[in-house]
Each structure stands twice: as structure tokens, then as C-alpha cells.
C-alpha positions as CSV (number, residue, x, y, z in Angstrom):
1,M,-23.6,8.4,22.6
2,K,-21.5,12.0,22.0
3,V,-21.8,13.7,19.3
4,L,-18.9,15.1,17.4
5,K,-18.1,18.6,15.9
6,E,-16.6,18.8,12.2
7,K,-12.9,20.0,14.1
8,E,-13.8,16.8,16.9
9,L,-13.9,14.8,14.2
10,E,-11.2,15.7,11.4
11,N,-8.8,14.9,14.5
12,I,-9.9,11.1,14.7
13,S,-7.4,8.9,13.5
14,G,-7.8,4.9,13.5
15,G,-5.4,1.7,14.2
16,F,-6.6,0.7,11.2
17,L,-4.6,0.4,6.9
18,S,-5.9,2.5,4.9
19,A,-6.1,-0.2,0.8
20,A,-3.9,2.7,-0.2
21,K,-0.4,1.6,2.3
22,V,-1.7,-1.9,1.6
23,L,-1.7,-1.5,-2.4
24,G,1.3,0.0,-2.2
25,V,3.5,-2.2,-0.5
26,I,2.0,-4.9,-2.5
27,G,2.7,-3.1,-5.5
28,G,7.0,-2.6,-4.7
29,V,6.5,-6.6,-3.0
30,T,5.4,-7.2,-6.2
31,F,8.0,-4.6,-8.3
32,I,10.9,-6.5,-6.6
33,I,9.8,-9.7,-7.0
34,G,9.8,-8.9,-10.9
35,V,13.6,-7.2,-10.9
36,I,14.6,-9.8,-8.8
37,D,13.2,-12.7,-11.0
38,G,14.6,-10.8,-13.9
39,F,18.5,-10.5,-13.0
40,V,17.6,-14.8,-11.7
41,R,15.7,-15.8,-15.2
42,P,16.1,-13.6,-18.5
43,L,14.1,-13.9,-21.2
44,R,14.6,-12.7,-24.8
45,C,12.2,-10.2,-25.8
46,N,10.4,-11.4,-29.4
């Protein structure tokens, strides 16, 4: 097993999606669904 130095560790890039990217995509999809729902089924404010 090779021991990596700190500079080498900073240059490693992984293939897994980060949690922030996944949450951003889910939030964007939820927002778009909400906007479409507001146009298709407008509800009055109580």
C-alpha cells in the first residue's frame, strides 16, 4: 500500500456524486414540480 502525501491527496478526484449535488438536483426538481402544479391547479390563499 502506498502512503500519499497531503498534496497528492488533494488531487484525487472521485467518481461518486456529492451529497450537495444530489440534494441540489432533488430541490430543483421539486421546485419545478411546484411551479407547474401552481399553474395547472391554482389554489386561493385562505
